[in-house]
C-alpha positions as CSV (number, residue, x, y, z in Angstrom):
1,M,8.5,4.1,16.8
2,R,5.7,5.0,14.7
3,T,5.5,8.7,13.4
4,T,3.0,10.5,11.7
5,G,3.0,13.3,9.2
6,G,2.1,16.8,10.6
7,A,-1.3,17.8,9.4
8,A,-0.3,21.6,8.6
9,R,2.8,19.9,6.1
10,R,2.5,20.6,2.6
11,I,3.3,17.9,0.8
12,V,3.4,17.2,-3.2
13,V,1.7,14.4,-4.9
14,G,2.5,13.6,-8.5
15,V,0.9,10.9,-11.0
16,V,2.2,9.4,-14.1
17,L,0.8,7.5,-16.4
18,V,3.1,4.7,-18.2
19,G,2.7,3.0,-21.3
20,A,5.3,0.8,-22.7
21,L,5.9,-0.4,-26.5
22,L,5.4,-4.1,-26.9
23,A,8.7,-5.7,-27.2
24,S,10.0,-6.9,-30.7
25,A,9.8,-10.2,-32.0
26,C,13.1,-10.2,-31.0
27,G,12.7,-9.5,-27.2
28,S,14.1,-6.2,-27.3
29,A,12.6,-3.7,-24.5
30,P,12.1,-0.1,-25.7
31,P,12.0,2.8,-23.4
32,L,9.0,3.7,-21.4
33,E,7.2,6.8,-22.9
34,L,6.0,9.3,-20.7
35,G,3.8,12.3,-21.9
36,E,3.5,15.8,-21.0
37,A,3.0,16.7,-16.7
38,S,-0.3,18.3,-15.8
39,T,-1.5,19.5,-12.5
40,V,-3.8,17.3,-9.8
41,V,-3.5,19.4,-6.5
42,A,-1.2,22.2,-5.7
43,A,-0.7,21.9,-2.3
44,G,-1.5,20.5,1.5
45,A,-1.7,16.9,0.4
46,S,0.0,13.7,2.0
47,N,1.3,10.8,0.0
48,P,-1.2,9.3,-2.6
49,T,-2.2,6.1,-4.1
50,T,-3.9,5.2,-7.3
51,A,-6.4,2.8,-8.9
52,V,-7.5,2.4,-12.3
53,D,-10.8,1.3,-13.0
54,P,-10.7,-1.9,-15.4
55,R,-13.6,-1.3,-17.7
56,T,-13.1,2.3,-18.4
57,G,-9.4,3.5,-17.7
58,T,-10.6,6.2,-15.6
59,I,-7.9,6.8,-12.7
60,Y,-8.1,7.8,-9.7
61,V,-5.9,9.5,-6.9
62,A,-6.5,9.7,-3.2
63,W,-4.7,11.1,-0.7
64,V,-5.2,13.1,3.0
65,G,-5.2,16.5,2.5
66,V,-5.6,19.9,5.1
67,K,-7.6,22.5,4.3
68,D,-8.1,25.3,6.7
69,G,-6.1,23.2,9.2
70,V,-8.5,20.3,9.0
71,P,-7.4,16.9,7.7
72,G,-9.7,15.3,5.1
73,V,-9.5,12.5,2.7
74,Y,-9.9,13.7,-0.8
75,L,-10.2,12.2,-4.3
76,A,-9.5,13.0,-7.9
77,R,-10.5,11.3,-11.4
78,S,-9.2,11.5,-14.9
79,E,-10.8,10.2,-17.8
80,D,-8.0,10.9,-20.3
81,G,-5.1,11.1,-18.0
82,R,-4.0,14.5,-18.9
83,T,-6.9,16.6,-17.0
84,F,-8.4,15.9,-13.4
85,S,-11.3,16.8,-11.6
86,A,-11.4,19.1,-9.1
87,P,-11.0,17.1,-5.4
88,V,-14.0,15.4,-3.9
89,Q,-14.4,15.2,0.0
90,V,-14.4,11.0,1.0
91,N,-14.9,11.8,4.4
92,D,-18.3,12.7,6.0
93,Q,-17.2,13.5,8.9
94,P,-15.0,16.9,9.3
95,G,-11.4,15.8,10.9
96,D,-12.1,12.0,10.3
97,A,-8.4,11.5,8.6
98,A,-4.9,11.6,9.3
99,P,-1.6,11.6,7.1
100,H,0.8,8.9,7.4
101,E,3.5,7.7,4.9
102,Q,3.0,4.1,5.6
103,A,-0.5,4.3,6.0
104,P,-2.3,6.7,3.3
105,A,-5.6,6.6,2.1
106,Q,-5.9,3.4,-0.1
107,V,-8.1,3.7,-3.1
108,A,-9.0,0.9,-5.1
109,V,-11.8,0.2,-8.0
110,G,-14.2,-2.8,-7.6
111,P,-14.8,-5.1,-10.9
112,E,-18.2,-3.0,-11.7
113,G,-16.5,0.2,-11.4
114,H,-17.7,1.4,-8.0
115,V,-14.6,3.4,-5.9
116,Y,-13.5,2.4,-2.7
117,V,-11.6,4.3,-0.3
118,V,-9.9,3.3,2.8
119,W,-8.0,5.0,5.5
120,Q,-7.0,5.7,9.4
121,N,-7.8,8.3,11.7
122,N,-6.6,9.4,14.7
123,T,-7.7,10.1,18.3
124,V,-5.2,11.4,20.8
125,I,-5.3,9.3,24.3
126,E,-4.0,11.0,27.4
127,G,-0.8,9.1,28.6
128,R,-0.2,7.3,25.5
129,R,2.9,8.2,23.0
130,F,1.0,7.3,20.0
131,P,-2.8,8.1,19.4
132,A,-5.6,5.3,18.7
133,S,-6.9,4.9,15.5
134,D,-9.9,3.4,13.3
135,L,-9.9,2.2,9.8
136,R,-12.5,4.3,7.8
137,F,-14.1,3.2,4.7
138,A,-16.3,4.7,2.5
139,R,-17.7,3.8,-1.5
140,S,-18.8,5.7,-4.7
141,T,-21.2,4.5,-7.0
142,D,-20.9,7.3,-9.1
143,G,-17.6,7.1,-10.0
144,G,-15.9,9.0,-7.4
145,R,-18.1,11.9,-8.2
146,S,-19.8,11.2,-4.3
147,F,-19.2,9.2,-1.6
148,E,-21.6,7.6,0.9
149,P,-21.4,8.2,4.6
150,A,-18.4,6.2,6.1
151,L,-18.4,3.1,8.3
152,T,-15.4,1.1,10.2
153,V,-13.7,-1.8,9.3
154,N,-12.1,-3.1,12.6
155,D,-14.8,-4.6,14.2
156,D,-13.8,-3.2,17.6
157,A,-14.4,0.1,17.2
158,G,-16.6,1.7,20.2
159,G,-14.5,-0.7,22.7
160,L,-10.9,-0.2,24.2
161,P,-8.9,2.5,22.2
162,A,-6.5,0.8,20.1
163,S,-4.3,1.2,16.9
164,H,-5.5,0.0,13.5
165,T,-3.2,1.3,10.9
166,F,-0.9,0.4,8.1
167,H,-3.5,-1.0,6.1
168,S,-3.8,-2.3,2.5
169,I,-7.1,-3.2,0.4
170,A,-7.5,-5.7,-2.7
171,V,-10.7,-6.2,-4.7
172,A,-11.1,-9.6,-6.1
173,A,-12.1,-10.5,-9.3
174,D,-16.0,-11.6,-7.9
175,G,-16.0,-8.5,-6.3
176,T,-15.1,-9.6,-2.6
177,I,-13.3,-6.7,-0.8
178,Y,-10.4,-7.7,1.3
179,V,-8.8,-4.8,4.0
180,S,-5.5,-6.0,6.2
181,W,-4.0,-4.0,9.1
182,I,-1.7,-4.1,11.8
183,D,-3.7,-4.1,14.6
184,S,-2.8,-3.7,18.6
185,R,-6.4,-4.5,20.7
186,V,-4.6,-7.3,22.6
187,R,-1.7,-5.4,23.7
188,A,-4.0,-2.1,24.5
189,R,-6.1,-4.6,26.7
190,V,-3.3,-5.9,28.5
191,E,-1.7,-2.2,29.2
192,A,-5.4,-1.4,30.6
193,E,-5.5,-4.3,32.6
194,R,-1.9,-3.6,34.4
195,R,-2.8,-0.2,35.0
196,A,-6.0,-1.5,36.6
197,G,-3.7,-3.5,38.9
198,R,-4.3,-7.1,36.9
199,G,-3.3,-9.3,34.3
200,G,0.0,-10.1,35.5
201,V,3.6,-8.9,36.4
202,E,3.9,-5.0,36.3
203,G,6.4,-3.9,33.6
204,G,6.2,-7.7,32.0
205,E,6.7,-8.3,28.1
206,L,3.9,-7.2,26.3
207,P,2.3,-9.1,23.1
208,G,2.9,-7.5,20.0
209,P,0.9,-6.4,16.9
210,E,-1.4,-8.9,15.5
211,I,-1.9,-8.8,11.7
212,R,-5.8,-8.8,10.8
213,L,-7.7,-9.1,7.7
214,A,-11.5,-8.1,7.1
215,R,-13.8,-8.7,3.7
216,S,-17.1,-7.6,2.3
217,M,-19.1,-9.3,0.6
218,D,-21.6,-7.3,-0.2
219,G,-19.6,-4.5,-2.1
220,G,-18.6,-2.4,0.5
221,R,-21.9,-1.9,2.3
222,S,-20.5,-3.9,5.5
223,F,-17.4,-5.8,6.6
224,E,-17.4,-9.4,8.3
225,P,-15.6,-9.4,11.7
226,S,-11.7,-10.1,11.4
227,V,-9.8,-12.8,11.4
228,V,-6.1,-13.2,12.6
229,V,-3.4,-14.1,10.5
230,D,-0.4,-13.7,12.3
231,E,0.9,-12.1,15.7
232,E,4.5,-10.3,16.3
233,A,4.5,-8.3,13.1
234,C,7.1,-5.3,13.1
235,P,4.5,-2.6,14.5
236,C,4.8,0.1,12.0
237,C,5.5,-1.2,8.2
238,R,2.2,-1.7,6.0
239,T,0.6,-4.5,5.0
240,A,0.3,-5.5,1.4
241,L,-2.5,-7.7,-0.3
242,A,-3.1,-9.4,-3.7
243,A,-6.0,-11.4,-5.3
244,G,-5.2,-14.1,-7.7
245,A,-7.2,-15.0,-10.7
246,D,-7.7,-18.7,-9.2
247,G,-9.0,-17.1,-5.8
248,A,-6.2,-17.3,-3.9
249,V,-5.7,-13.9,-1.4
250,Y,-1.9,-13.1,-0.6
251,L,-0.9,-11.1,2.4
252,A,2.4,-10.1,3.3
253,W,3.9,-7.9,6.1
254,R,7.3,-7.5,8.1
255,K,7.6,-10.1,10.8
256,V,9.8,-9.9,13.9
257,F,11.6,-13.4,14.2
258,E,14.0,-14.2,17.0
259,G,16.9,-11.7,17.8
260,S,15.1,-8.5,16.8
261,V,15.3,-9.9,13.0
262,R,12.8,-8.6,10.7
263,D,12.0,-10.0,7.4
264,I,9.3,-9.9,4.7
265,V,6.8,-12.9,4.8
266,V,3.8,-13.9,2.8
267,A,0.4,-16.1,3.7
268,R,-2.0,-17.2,1.7
269,S,-5.5,-18.0,1.8
270,T,-7.4,-20.1,-0.5
271,D,-11.0,-20.1,1.2
272,G,-11.4,-16.6,0.5
273,G,-9.6,-15.4,3.4
274,R,-11.6,-17.2,6.2
275,T,-8.0,-18.8,7.1
276,F,-4.3,-18.3,6.2
277,E,-1.5,-21.1,5.5
278,A,1.6,-20.4,7.7
279,P,3.5,-17.8,6.6
280,V,6.2,-18.1,4.6
281,R,9.5,-16.3,4.5
282,V,10.3,-14.7,1.1
283,H,14.0,-14.0,1.8
284,E,16.4,-14.6,4.7
285,D,17.7,-11.1,4.8
286,G,18.5,-11.1,8.6
287,W,18.0,-7.5,8.8
288,V,18.4,-7.0,12.8
289,I,16.8,-3.8,13.9
290,D,15.3,-2.8,17.2
291,G,13.2,-0.1,15.6
292,C,10.6,0.4,12.9
293,P,12.1,0.9,9.3
294,H,8.7,2.5,8.0
295,S,9.1,0.2,5.0
296,G,6.5,-2.2,4.0
297,P,6.3,-5.2,1.2
298,S,4.4,-5.0,-2.1
299,L,2.9,-7.9,-3.7
300,A,1.4,-8.5,-7.5
301,V,0.3,-11.5,-9.4
302,D,0.7,-12.0,-13.0
303,G,-1.1,-13.8,-15.8
304,D,0.5,-16.8,-15.5
305,G,-0.1,-16.9,-11.5
306,R,3.5,-16.4,-10.6
307,L,3.4,-14.4,-7.3
308,H,5.6,-11.3,-7.1
309,V,7.0,-10.0,-4.1
310,A,9.1,-6.6,-3.5
311,W,10.7,-5.3,-0.7
312,Y,13.4,-2.9,1.2
313,T,16.2,-4.6,3.5
314,G,18.5,-2.7,5.3
315,R,20.8,-5.2,6.4
316,E,24.4,-4.2,6.3
317,G,26.2,-4.8,3.2
318,R,23.1,-6.1,1.5
319,Q,21.0,-2.6,1.6
320,G,18.4,-2.0,-1.3
321,L,15.1,-2.9,-2.9
322,F,14.9,-6.2,-3.7
323,H,12.3,-8.6,-6.1
324,A,11.3,-12.2,-5.7
325,V,8.9,-14.6,-7.7
326,S,7.0,-17.5,-6.5
327,E,6.1,-20.2,-9.2
328,D,3.9,-22.1,-6.8
329,G,1.4,-20.0,-4.7
330,G,4.0,-18.5,-2.3
331,R,5.2,-21.5,-0.8
332,I,8.9,-21.4,-2.3
333,F,10.5,-18.3,-3.7
334,G,13.4,-18.0,-5.9
335,G,16.5,-15.9,-5.2
336,A,16.4,-12.1,-4.5
337,A,17.3,-9.3,-7.6
338,P,18.2,-6.0,-6.8
339,I,16.1,-3.3,-7.9
340,L,18.1,-0.8,-6.6
341,S,21.1,-1.7,-4.4
342,G,24.7,-0.2,-3.4
343,E,27.0,0.5,-0.3
344,W,24.3,2.8,1.1
345,V,20.7,2.8,0.6
346,P,18.4,4.3,2.9
347,V,15.0,3.0,3.9
348,S,13.0,3.2,0.3
349,Q,9.9,2.6,-0.9
350,V,8.7,-0.4,-3.9
351,K,5.4,-0.8,-5.0
352,L,4.0,-3.9,-7.8
353,V,1.0,-4.0,-9.9
354,A,-0.1,-6.2,-12.3
355,D,-1.8,-4.8,-15.4
356,G,-4.6,-6.2,-18.1
357,R,-2.5,-8.2,-19.8
358,G,-1.0,-9.6,-16.5
359,E,2.8,-7.9,-16.9
360,V,4.0,-6.8,-13.5
361,W,5.0,-3.0,-13.3
362,I,7.4,-1.7,-10.5
363,A,7.9,1.9,-9.2
364,W,10.3,2.8,-6.5
365,D,12.4,5.4,-5.3
366,D,15.9,6.5,-5.1
367,R,16.7,8.6,-2.1
368,R,20.7,8.5,-2.2
369,G,21.2,11.9,-3.9
370,E,20.2,15.3,-2.8
371,E,17.0,14.9,-4.7
372,K,15.1,12.2,-4.3
373,R,14.1,10.2,-7.5
374,V,10.9,8.2,-8.4
375,Y,11.2,5.5,-11.3
376,V,9.2,2.9,-13.3
377,A,9.6,-0.2,-15.2
378,R,8.2,-3.7,-16.2
379,A,9.2,-6.2,-14.1
380,E,10.4,-9.7,-15.8
381,R,8.6,-12.8,-15.2
382,S,11.6,-14.2,-14.5
383,G,15.2,-13.4,-14.5
384,P,16.2,-9.2,-14.1
385,P,13.5,-7.5,-12.3
386,R,13.6,-4.7,-14.8
387,R,13.1,-3.6,-18.4
388,G,13.2,0.0,-19.9
389,A,13.4,1.9,-16.7
390,A,12.3,5.4,-17.1
391,E,12.7,8.3,-14.1
392,A,9.4,9.6,-13.4
393,G,10.3,12.7,-11.8
394,R,11.4,14.3,-8.6
395,G,10.0,12.8,-5.2
396,A,9.3,9.8,-3.1
397,S,7.0,7.3,-1.9
398,P,5.6,5.9,-5.2
399,A,2.3,4.0,-5.6
400,I,1.2,2.6,-8.8
401,A,-1.8,1.0,-10.5
402,A,-2.9,-0.4,-13.9
403,A,-5.5,-1.8,-16.0
404,G,-5.8,-2.8,-19.5
405,D,-3.2,-0.3,-20.9
406,V,-3.2,2.2,-18.7
407,R,-0.2,2.7,-16.1
408,A,-1.0,5.0,-12.9
409,V,1.9,6.0,-10.4
410,A,1.6,8.5,-8.0
411,W,4.0,10.0,-6.0
412,L,5.3,12.9,-3.6
413,D,7.1,15.8,-5.3
414,G,7.7,18.9,-4.0
415,E,4.3,21.2,-3.5
416,A,2.6,20.2,-7.0
417,V,0.4,17.6,-8.2
418,R,1.0,16.5,-11.7
419,A,0.6,13.8,-13.7
420,R,1.8,12.2,-16.8
421,A,-0.2,10.0,-19.7
422,V,0.9,7.7,-21.9
423,R,-0.9,4.8,-23.0
424,S,0.6,1.2,-24.4
425,R,0.6,0.8,-28.4
426,P,-0.9,-2.5,-29.1
């Protein structure tokens, strides 16, 4: 089951910049320092994502918002972490956007400072339960002040309507842009053949969705044809991407195993995303669910090349958010350390990011109480997954970005867009 947020729904976005004091010589971890809140946008937005320019520390926040009943993609920027610009509309075609908690507008920044945004749109198809969608992409070469006309990432655009969503974006150190998503073109083709009386027995099992990836080698002017990374993916949990300093590309998703077990896997590419190794199960949670949990994984590569994965599992007796580390490029993962666990932990969201020093940061939400709360912490490279955790504020669905001494966390919080800024001390 896949759900999308209502276009008229008013959702809050919050942003926090988190700075941590460096540990003292004895290795202690002081609490995080959070600055005063400021307002980014007051209403009409869906959950945001955020990015930081590695050269300047400029923070970008992107979201799908609704103005006068028309959805659009918007971006705001801050150079000081306290004041944000007026939102700039990213999409050039009116209504070319759709809000979705697991498929938000994703923002990233290239090494030269170009700003990239990728998002999904929706097209209602008569007789289908869910709309078709394409992945749209636009770039800014002036620091997010204006955007070029959008292009479509998926290479079957204009053909048989299908779903292309639950996307992620990553930019490698050499400027290559990677976009991953869950793709239903094969399933849509089989369904169309059956409606036309071709292609097998009516009512037989349909093919599962594919995990696909496309890359841009020219700074976002165009995307190459997509490659299929895997099949039989959980159809409604976002994908996750990370690029290592050694050129490796990592892609994670929730895979469907025999018996409707839905656990997290990671695949690695060592040739720039042209091909991927067989996916590796991060941890044998054994979560059996005949439905869509709407909670995907997150990835980050630390300064020593370790691959960090964070995810949610709803397995009975072991519900919660967990964190695991691979020392060998995603071939073998260590034990799953809890970030948030208990007798009852509802479906929750978690995000990872590595900063300019190679430290990994975690943002997650706690949905167990009457009011949802967002937390931020620094991950250990081995051992316990948290140091100096701090409550960022009321809300849920966090996103996190970092570069240099700036960390940015965005989340949903009531009907206000809020910002907090603190920079790390040297």
